[in-house]
C-alpha positions in Angstrom: 12.4 -55.8 256.9 15.2 -56.7 259.3 18.5 -55.0 258.2 20.5 -58.2 258.7 23.3 -57.2 256.4 24.5 -54.6 259.0 25.3 -57.0 261.9 27.1 -60.3 261.8 24.9 -61.8 264.5 22.3 -61.1 267.1 23.5 -61.8 270.6 21.6 -61.8 273.9 24.3 -61.2 276.4 23.7 -57.4 276.5 26.7 -56.6 274.3 26.7 -54.7 271.1 26.8 -56.7 267.9 30.0 -56.5 265.8 29.9 -54.5 262.6 30.5 -56.7 259.5 30.3 -54.0 256.8 29.1 -50.4 256.5 26.1 -51.2 254.2 22.4 -50.8 253.8 22.6 -47.0 254.2 21.1 -46.2 250.9 18.2 -48.7 251.1 17.4 -47.6 254.7 17.5 -44.0 253.8 15.0 -44.5 251.0 12.8 -46.7 253.2 12.7 -44.0 255.9 12.1 -41.2 253.4 9.2 -43.0 251.9 7.9 -43.9 255.4 8.1 -40.3 256.5 6.3 -39.1 253.4 3.4 -41.6 253.7 3.1 -40.9 257.4 2.8 -37.2 256.9 0.1 -37.8 254.3 -1.9 -40.1 256.5 -1.7 -37.7 259.4 -2.8 -34.8 257.2 -5.9 -36.8 256.1 -6.7 -37.8 259.7 -6.6 -34.2 260.8 -8.8 -33.1 257.9 -11.4 -35.7 258.9 -11.3 -34.7 262.5 -11.3 -31.0 261.8 -14.6 -31.4 259.8 -16.2 -33.0 262.8 -15.5 -30.3 265.3 -15.3 -26.5 265.7 -12.1 -24.4 265.5 -12.1 -23.5 269.2 -12.1 -27.2 270.3 -9.6 -28.2 267.7 -7.3 -25.3 268.7 -7.4 -26.4 272.3 -6.4 -29.9 271.3 -3.6 -28.8 269.0 -2.3 -26.6 271.9 -2.4 -29.6 274.2 -0.6 -31.8 271.7 2.1 -29.1 271.2 2.7 -28.8 275.0 2.8 -32.6 275.3 5.4 -32.9 272.5 7.6 -30.2 274.0 7.3 -31.7 277.5 8.3 -35.1 276.2 11.2 -33.6 274.4 12.4 -31.9 277.5 12.1 -35.1 279.6 14.0 -37.0 276.9 16.7 -34.2 276.8 18.8 -35.9 274.2 19.0 -39.2 276.2 17.6 -41.3 273.3 20.1 -39.8 270.8 23.0 -40.2 273.2 22.2 -43.9 273.9 21.9 -44.6 270.2 25.4 -43.2 269.7 26.9 -45.0 272.6 25.4 -48.4 271.8 26.1 -48.1 268.1 29.7 -47.1 268.9 30.1 -50.1 271.2 30.7 -48.0 274.4 27.4 -49.0 276.1 25.8 -52.5 276.4 22.2 -53.3 275.7 21.7 -54.0 279.4 22.9 -50.5 280.4 20.8 -48.9 277.7 17.6 -50.6 279.0 18.4 -49.7 282.6 18.7 -46.0 281.7 15.6 -46.0 279.6 13.6 -47.6 282.4 15.1 -45.1 284.9 14.0 -42.2 282.7 10.5 -43.6 282.5 10.3 -44.1 286.2 11.7 -40.7 287.2 9.5 -39.1 284.5 6.5 -40.9 286.0 7.2 -39.6 289.5 7.6 -36.0 288.2 4.5 -36.3 286.0 2.4 -37.6 288.9 3.4 -34.5 290.9 2.6 -32.2 288.0 -0.7 -33.9 287.4 -1.7 -33.4 291.0 -0.7 -29.7 290.6 -2.9 -29.5 287.5 -5.9 -31.1 289.3 -5.5 -28.6 292.1 -5.4 -25.8 289.6 -8.6 -27.1 288.0 -10.3 -27.3 291.4 -9.2 -23.8 292.5 -9.7 -22.0 289.1 -11.8 -22.1 286.0 -9.0 -23.8 284.1 -10.2 -26.6 281.8 -9.8 -30.1 283.4 -10.1 -31.8 280.1 -7.1 -29.9 278.8 -4.9 -31.3 281.6 -6.2 -34.8 280.9 -5.4 -34.3 277.2 -1.8 -33.2 277.9 -1.2 -36.1 280.3 -2.5 -38.7 277.8 -0.4 -37.5 274.9 2.6 -36.9 277.0 2.7 -40.5 278.4 2.0 -42.0 275.0 4.7 -40.0 273.4 7.3 -40.8 276.1 6.6 -44.5 275.8 7.0 -44.5 272.0 10.3 -42.5 272.2 11.7 -45.0 274.7 10.5 -48.1 272.8 12.2 -47.0 269.5 15.6 -46.3 271.0 17.0 -49.9 271.0 15.9 -50.5 267.4 17.4 -47.3 266.2 20.6 -48.0 268.1 21.1 -51.3 266.3 20.1 -49.9 262.8 16.7 -51.6 262.5 15.3 -48.6 260.7 13.1 -50.6 258.5 11.2 -51.9 261.5 11.1 -48.4 263.0 9.6 -47.1 259.8 7.0 -49.9 259.8 6.1 -49.1 263.4 5.7 -45.4 262.6 3.5 -46.2 259.6 1.4 -48.6 261.6 1.0 -45.9 264.3 -0.3 -43.4 261.7 -2.7 -45.9 260.1 -4.2 -46.7 263.5 -4.6 -43.0 264.1 -6.4 -42.5 260.8 -8.6 -45.6 261.3 -9.7 -44.6 264.8 -10.4 -41.0 263.8 -12.5 -42.2 260.8 -14.4 -44.8 262.9 -15.2 -42.4 265.8 -16.3 -39.5 263.7 -18.4 -41.8 261.5 -20.2 -42.8 264.7 -20.9 -39.2 265.8 -17.9 -38.6 268.2 -16.6 -35.1 268.0 -13.5 -34.5 266.0 -11.2 -33.4 268.8 -12.0 -36.5 270.9 -11.5 -38.7 267.9 -8.1 -37.1 267.1 -7.0 -37.4 270.8 -7.8 -41.1 271.2 -6.6 -41.9 267.7 -3.3 -40.2 268.3 -2.8 -41.9 271.7 -3.8 -45.3 270.4 -1.4 -45.0 267.5 1.5 -44.1 269.8 0.7 -46.9 272.2 0.5 -49.5 269.3 3.8 -48.1 268.1 5.3 -48.6 271.6 3.9 -52.2 271.9 5.1 -53.2 268.5 8.6 -51.8 269.1 8.7 -53.4 272.6 7.9 -56.8 271.0 10.7 -56.3 268.5 13.1 -55.3 271.2 12.5 -58.6 273.0 13.2 -60.5 269.8 16.0 -58.5 268.3 17.8 -56.5 271.0 17.8 -58.9 274.0 19.5 -57.9 277.2 18.4 -60.8 279.4 16.9 -60.0 282.8 19.0 -56.8 283.1 16.2 -55.0 281.4 14.3 -54.8 284.7 17.2 -53.9 287.0 16.8 -50.1 287.5 18.9 -49.6 290.5 18.1 -47.5 293.5 15.5 -44.7 293.4 18.2 -42.1 293.9 19.9 -43.4 290.7 16.9 -42.8 288.5 17.6 -39.1 288.1 21.1 -39.9 286.8 19.8 -41.5 283.7 20.6 -38.4 281.6 24.4 -38.4 282.4 26.3 -37.5 279.3 23.3 -36.3 277.2 23.7 -32.6 277.9 24.9 -31.7 274.4 22.2 -33.6 272.7 19.6 -32.3 275.1 20.5 -28.6 274.5 20.5 -29.2 270.7 17.0 -30.8 271.0 15.6 -27.9 273.0 17.1 -25.3 270.7 15.6 -27.2 267.7 12.1 -27.0 269.3 12.6 -23.3 270.1 12.8 -22.5 266.4 9.0 -22.6 266.4 9.1 -19.4 268.3 9.8 -17.4 265.2 6.1 -17.3 264.4 5.4 -15.8 267.8 8.2 -13.2 267.4 7.1 -12.3 263.9 3.5 -11.8 265.2 4.8 -9.4 267.8 6.8 -7.4 265.3 4.8 -7.6 262.1 1.3 -8.4 263.3 -0.9 -11.5 262.9 -1.2 -11.0 259.2 2.6 -11.4 258.7 2.6 -14.5 261.0 -0.3 -16.0 259.1 1.3 -15.5 255.7 4.6 -17.0 256.9 2.9 -19.9 258.7 0.7 -20.8 255.7 3.7 -21.5 253.4 6.3 -22.7 255.9 4.7 -26.1 256.3 4.8 -26.7 252.5 8.6 -26.6 252.4 8.9 -29.3 255.1 8.6 -32.3 252.7 11.8 -31.1 250.9 13.7 -31.9 254.1 12.5 -35.5 254.3 15.6 -37.1 252.6 17.9 -35.2 254.9 15.9 -36.1 258.0 15.8 -39.7 256.9 19.6 -39.8 256.3 20.2 -38.2 259.7 18.0 -40.8 261.5 19.6 -43.7 259.7 23.1 -42.3 260.0 22.9 -42.1 263.8 23.5 -45.8 264.0 26.2 -45.8 261.3 28.5 -42.9 261.9 29.6 -43.9 265.5 31.0 -47.2 264.0 33.5 -45.4 261.7 37.1 -45.3 262.9 37.4 -41.6 262.1 35.3 -38.5 261.1 36.8 -38.7 257.6 35.6 -42.3 257.1 32.2 -41.5 258.6 31.8 -38.7 256.0 33.2 -40.9 253.2 30.8 -43.6 253.8 27.9 -41.2 253.2 29.0 -40.6 249.6 26.8 -43.4 248.3 23.7 -41.4 249.4 24.9 -38.1 248.2 22.5 -38.4 245.2 19.5 -38.3 247.5 20.7 -34.9 248.9 21.4 -33.6 245.4 17.9 -34.7 244.3 16.3 -32.9 247.2 18.4 -29.8 246.5 17.3 -29.8 242.9 13.7 -30.0 244.0 14.2 -27.0 246.4 15.7 -25.0 243.6 12.7 -25.7 241.3 10.2 -24.9 244.1 12.0 -21.6 244.6 11.9 -20.7 240.9 8.3 -21.6 240.5 7.1 -20.5 243.9 4.4 -18.1 242.6 2.3 -20.6 240.6 2.8 -23.3 243.3 1.7 -20.9 246.1 -1.3 -19.7 244.1 -2.3 -23.3 243.4 -1.9 -24.5 247.0 -3.1 -21.5 249.0 -5.3 -19.6 246.7 -5.6 -15.9 245.9 -5.9 -14.9 249.6 -2.2 -15.7 250.0 -1.0 -14.2 246.7 1.7 -12.2 248.6 3.2 -15.3 250.0 5.1 -16.4 246.9 8.3 -14.5 247.9 8.2 -16.0 251.3 7.8 -19.4 249.7 10.7 -18.8 247.4 13.1 -17.8 250.2 12.0 -20.6 252.4 12.6 -23.1 249.6 16.1 -21.6 249.1 16.8 -22.0 252.9 16.2 -25.8 252.5 19.5 -26.1 250.5 21.9 -25.3 253.4 19.7 -27.2 255.8 20.0 -30.4 253.6 23.8 -30.4 254.3 23.7 -29.0 257.8 21.6 -31.8 259.3 23.9 -34.7 258.3 27.0 -32.7 259.3 25.5 -32.0 262.7 24.7 -35.7 263.1 28.2 -36.8 262.2 29.9 -34.3 264.5 27.6 -35.4 267.4 28.4 -39.0 266.7 32.1 -38.2 267.0 31.7 -36.6 270.4 31.2 -33.0 269.4 27.6 -32.6 270.5 28.5 -29.6 272.8 30.0 -27.7 269.9 26.9 -28.5 267.8 24.6 -27.2 270.5 26.5 -23.9 270.6 26.3 -23.5 266.9 22.5 -24.2 266.9 22.1 -21.7 269.7 23.9 -19.0 267.6 21.7 -19.8 264.6 18.5 -19.6 266.7 19.6 -16.2 268.1 20.2 -14.9 264.5 16.8 -16.2 263.4 14.8 -14.7 266.2 16.7 -11.4 266.1 16.2 -10.9 262.4 12.5 -11.8 262.8 12.0 -9.1 265.4 14.2 -6.5 263.8 12.8 -6.8 260.3 9.3 -8.1 260.8 7.8 -4.7 261.2 9.1 -3.6 257.8 9.1 -6.8 255.7 6.4 -8.9 257.3 6.6 -12.7 256.6 9.5 -12.2 254.2 11.7 -11.1 257.1 11.1 -14.5 258.8 11.9 -16.4 255.6 15.2 -14.4 255.2 15.9 -15.0 258.9 15.7 -18.8 258.3 17.9 -18.5 255.2 20.5 -16.5 257.2 20.3 -18.9 260.1 20.9 -22.1 258.1 23.6 -20.5 256.0 25.6 -19.4 259.1 25.1 -22.8 260.7 26.3 -24.7 257.6 29.4 -22.4 257.3 30.4 -22.9 260.9 29.7 -26.6 260.7 31.9 -26.9 257.7 34.7 -25.0 259.5 34.4 -27.3 262.5 34.5 -30.4 260.4 37.6 -29.1 258.7 39.3 -28.5 262.1 38.3 -32.0 263.3 39.7 -33.6 260.1 43.0 -31.7 260.5 43.2 -32.7 264.2 42.6 -36.3 263.5 45.0 -36.4 260.6 47.8 -34.9 262.8 47.0 -37.3 265.6 47.2 -40.3 263.2 50.4 -39.0 261.6 51.9 -38.6 265.1 51.1 -42.2 265.9 
């Protein structure tokens, strides 16, 4: 499972291992793709088991708590994990410095979370707000933040096989606990809550153990500096942070569509949008794996050139998206039933929007790895504005189809601008090299 072919040796002095050869990209991408697919299936099964053991109101409350926790954890991370992966992989940051900043983030987040928790307890005491909702948010938030931090060192050094195994173990623990608790009469929302938290904590513990074995930094791991330095852990991660926030904000299109076209339009769009997500798994996997590879290349051209060996994975996913778009009607009828017979067109357009996204994701990652994260954030912001504007302007007249076309327009514009930016970067680097 260890991707030993990537590094010449494992060293424990806090420095970054030297690159021997740019290999293992294809096998890692396939591993991560399969891991993501199996994990999504296991999570879906666990949620079905839990949903059958509770009522929609309680499940809805829990899902809202999970969503808030995930967004909060993303805001606290604010791109620091991705930034550290790039810096360590590129040899600009040592293991020791990476660990210090991760611990600083956890400690500062702990102080802030404690204050927010006290505010939540006060709100519960003074109002009729649900105390259990606050507890649910706190539990998932802490578990998610620990997992995010524990995976960063492994990702930075290209141990994606181990990360995939940790994620799969996480999901299996989740499924097992949900099944065991519901079988013994525990309500479904409680089973999902504790199963999810336990899975994330097992993931964190497993990754922490591997970090101690594979990414050693000596005693420096525990040196976190002065308290006043804790809040400087995010220095340099601004571009990644804004990109992450903008990515999360894309989920607002359902809300905007509901405001413009009504709940029926939002329901039709939401029902089919999740079924196109699996088509993006290869691109998502390639992006995750490439984060530890692209920073090692000597130029943007070489970074792109080294991804040619996995181009067939993107072509295969693109072919699948085309087929889904063509046969969207029978697929939608089979999956969703006659109640969503008008969703076929939405399904077709969303499947078509996968095609530019398959190329935009890796290009964004390469540009970010070459120090262009601020440019990528601006491009994503423009794309989000196009998406939400079209949803609101056309939702009243075209319903869920308007949101699907908004996604297609967003991803097409993003890809076009990214390609233009890549071209400019390549020309600039070529002129710089020729001048030398």
